[in-house]
N, C-alpha and C positions, 0 to 999 in steps of 0.2 A: 503493500500500499504505499510505503514512504517513497519508493521508487516511482510509482505512478504519479504521485503528487509532485514529485520533482520534475518529471517529464512535462506535466500539465503546466507547471509554473514556467519552465524554460519556453514552452510553446507560447504561452501568453506573453512572455517577455518579448520573444521574436516577433509576434504579431504586433505588439504595441510599438517595437522599434520601426517595422515596416510602415505602420500607420502614421507614425511620427515624422517619416521622411519629409524634407522639404519639398514643396510642389515644384514642378517645372514651370517656370515663369515665361509666358509668351507676351511680348510687347506688340501692340498694333497701333497704327495711326491711319485714321481716315477723316476727310472733312465731314464733320458731323453737324456744322452749322454753316449758313451762308449758301451761295450757289452751287458749291460742289456737294452739298448734302444730298442732293437728288441721286447721286451715284454712291457717295460715301455711306450713308445710312444703310442702304441694302447691303453693300459689301460687308459691313460690320455685322449685319444680321446673319449672313452666310458663315462668317468667322466664328460667331457665337454657336450657331448650329453645329459646327465641326467640334468645337470644344465640348459642347454638351454630349454628343455622341461619343467621343473618345472617353470622357470621364465616365461615362456609363458602362464602358467596356474595360475600365481599369486604368485609364490615363495613358501615359507614355512611360515605358520602362518600369511599369507598376506604380508609378507616382501620379498624383493628381495634378491636372493642369490648371494654373492660374492665368487667366487672361487679364492683362492690364492694358486698358483701353483708353486712348487719348484722341483728341481733335487736332488734326494738323492744320486746320484753318485754311487749307489751300495756300499756304505761304511757306516757302523755303526756309526762312529764318526761324519762324516758329516751329517748324517740323524738326529742324536740326537741334535746336535748344531742348525740345521736348524728347527727342530721341536720346539725346546725351544724358538726360535726367532719368530716363527709363533704364539706361545701362548702368549709370553710376549711383543712383539712388535706389532705384527699385531692383536692381541686379537681375534683370531679365536675362534669359539664356539665348534668346533669338528675337529678332524684330521683323514684323511684316507689314505690308500695306502701302500706303501713299496712293495718290490719284493722279495729280498733275505731274508731268514729266520733270518740271523744275523741282517740285518736291522730292520725287524720287531720286534725282541726282544729288540733291542735298543730304538725303538719308544715306544714299550710297557712300558719300564722302565720310560721314559720321562712322558707318560701318567699317570703312578701311582704317580710319584712325583708331577706332576702339577695338579693332579685331573681333567684332561680334557679326555673326551671320545676319544678312538682310535679304529677305525674299520679297522682290518687287512684284506685287500681285496685279497692278493695274498700269503704272507708268510704262509707256511704250518707246521713249526715245532710244534710238539705236545706239547713241553714245554709251549707254550704260553697259552694253554687252559688246562693245568695240574698243575705241580708244580710252574709255574710262573704266574698262573692266578690271576687276581685281579678284582676289582669292575669295572674298567673303560675299560678294553680291552675286544673286540669282534671280532670274526672271521667269515667272510662270505665266505672264500675259504675252500678248503678241508683241511685235515691234513695228516701228514706222517704215522699215524697208518692206517688210512682208505686206503690210497694209497698203503702202504705196503702189507696190507691184500689182496687188489685186485691183486697186482703183484704176490703174493704167489699163489693165486688161478689160475692165468694164467699159472704159472710153472707147476702146477698139471695138468691143462687142456691140455697143449701140451706135458705131459709126458717127461719132461726134467729130466735128471739124474745127469749130472755133471755141476755145475754152476760156473761162474766167477762172482764175484760181484765188480761192478765199481761205486763208489760214490765220490762226491766232498767233501773234508775234511772241512765241516763247519756244522752248525746246521742242515740244511735240509738234507744233505747227511748222516750225523751220525744218525739223528733221523729216517730217511727213512730206513737205514740199520736195526736199532732195531725194526721198524714195521715189516719188512719183516721176520726177524729172529723170532719174536714173533708168526707170522702166519704160518711159514713153517711146523711145526710139525702137524698142522691140515689140512692145504691146500695142501701140497705137501710133505708128509712123506718119499717119496723114494728118494727125490732129496738131493744132497750133494753139499754144496759150497767148491770148492777146491782151490779157489784163491780170494782174496780180495785186491783190489788196490784203493788208495785214492788220486787222484790228488788234487791240491789246487784249490780253487775258483778262477776263472779268468784265469786258465791255457790255453795255446794256443798250447803247443807242447806236444803231446801225444805219439811221437815216442819211449820214454823209456818204455811206458806201453803196447803198441800194441803187440810186439813179446812176451811178458809175457802171455797175453791172448791167443795167437794163439798157444803157445806151451804147454798149459795147458790141452789141450784136452777137452775143454768145448764144450757141445752141446747148451748151452745157457748162455747168459749174462743178468743179472738183473742190471739195472742202473738207476740213477737219473740224469745223464748228461743232461743238458738242454741248450736250445738257442745255443749261439755261441760255447759252449763246445761241444755239439754234432755235429754241423756243422764242427768244426775243426777236430773231431775224424773221421767223415766220409771221408773227404777230404784226411786225411793221411793214413786211414786204408783200404779204399775201394779198391784202386789200387793194394793192396797186396792180394785181394781176401778174406778179413776178413769176409765179410757177406755172402759168399757163402754157408757155411754150419752152421754157428753159428746163432741162433735165438736170437734177441735182444728184451727183454721185458723191457719197460722203463716207468718210471714216468717222470716228467719234461715236459710234454705237447708237446712233439716233434710230436705229431699227428696233431697239429694245423696248420692252413694255413701260420702262420708266417714262420715256418720252411719248409714245404712242398714247399711253393712258393719261398723260397730263394734257396733251393737246387735243385728244379726242377728235371731235369733228372739225377741229381747226387744222388738223394735220394735212398738208398739201398733197396735190397730185405730183407725179414725175419725181418721185424720191426713191433712189436706190441706196440702200445703206446696208450696215452690219450690226451683228450683235453676238456676244459670246454664248448665249443661251436664249432659248425660246420656251416659255412655260408650255406652250401648246404643240411643241415639235422637238423630238429627240433623234439623235443619231447613234444611241447606245442604249442596250437593253436596261441599264441601271438608272437611266435619266428619270423614268416615270416614277420610281420609288423615291429618288431624291427630291423630285418636284413635290411629291405628296408630303413628305416630311417637312419641307420648307412652307408649304401651303398651310399646313397644320400650325406650324410656329407663328407664321405671320397672319393667321386667320384670314387668308385670302386665296383664292384659287388662282388669281391672276399675278403670279409672283414676278418679282424684278430679276433681271439678268445678272447684275452685279453681285448678288449674293453668292453665285457659283465661283466667282474669282476668289472672294474671301474664303469660301470653304476649301477650295484647292490649295490655297496656300498653307492653311493649317494642316492639311493632310500630307502635304510634302514635308513640312517641318517634322511632323510626328514620325513618318516613316524613315526620314533620314536619321532622326535620333535612334529609332529602333535598330536600323542598320549599323549605325555607328556604335551601338550599345554604350552611348555616352551623350552628355550635353556639351561636351567640349567643342568649341567653335571650330578648330582646325579638323577635328574628326568628323563634325557634321558637314562641313564644307566638302570634305573628301567624299563623304557618303552621297551628297547631292549630285556629284558629277556622275553623269550617266544613269541616274536613278529614274526608273520607270515605275509609275503608280497608275492604278485604275481610278478614273474620274467619271462623273456623269456625263462627260462627253467623249469617253473612251480613254484608252491608255495614253498617257503622256510621258514623254522622256526628256530630261534635261541634258543637252549637249554638253559633254565633258569639257569641251574647249571654249565655247562662247558662253556657257552657262544659261543658254536660252532654251526654254521648253518648246516643243513643237505644237503648241496649241493652235487650233484653227478657229474660224469664225464662220457664222452664218450670214450669207449674203443674199440679197433679193429686193424687188420692188415692195413697197408698202402700199397695200390696197384696201380699198373699202370692202367691208363685209356686211351683208343685209342684216345679220342678227347681232351685230356688235356696235357699240358706240365709238370704238377705236379702230385704227388701222392695224393689219396684221401683215406679216411678211409672206408673200406667195408669188411664184414658187420660191422654195428655200434650197440654197445650195451650200453645203458645208465645205469650205476650202481650207485644208490643213497642209502646212509644210511638211515635206518628207524628212 
């Protein structure tokens, strides 16, 4: 009996020790207020869903996950200082998130300085995985070269001849412009850009730009206006008949339900755009179950697309730590290189050299549906880099 009691006591002590282990801390920044919140809040919801699911299954390495969430305010300086605080004060093991490319670059620089892994879940500037690539930065979103190549491909597909080019004047817009220009000779050799305009990030008044585009004689606009920028453009330009004859080919994920659901009947004709995920269309058997879980969490059937990117970022962090059997940044970084995981849009792999995941996007025209108050993408094509 004495031996049994001793074994029970030892077992209880071991269990107590395991339970008392420090949680694994994941730091995350998204814009939760202001114009960027239309994307940042859904991304955070997907992040939280992943944390909840992992904790329900025992966490990471048998340890509970603690998510430390902050607002990056769509501001590089604010994001940089907040990320440093997450690392030095909150002692996070890894950092995820960002939305604007300028914010992503700022977070990447902190990651490099502090030697903490940063997974860029939304920022797309090609700089992050080319000339500013370093050991600790990884991207699970697309990038501006891939997006620009697809947009040029669509210019050729729709046989557009005279183009107006409209980009926001910051890292994403400038790099997307470069990606499009690089792809045009191959994808749309007969098209010519006759006007390029670059409003500032955060612009709300597009009235100085709209007449310039309308008087330029363009049959197509190629653009990276995203979120509230596109919404403002539509509200100011559509009453002038802007979209009647001009085909709008856009990056910036304005094909997502976040934007279609906000504009509803105001969403214009002649828009071809992209999105990472569609609640009503999947390309992988696991998508339906993911979408159902997200719908339950958000209490809406019509779920936003950015949630999936937040979700995938967490799952990549978790599987890298499990593979590394550690939270050590150097070991986790090594584990991320070449790592393949299953996601709601199919298996994704991070290239070991560029640290870029081969995630694709859904592309297609946004059309009216007789039984819906908002537009939906149809037909849908999933374009994924090899």
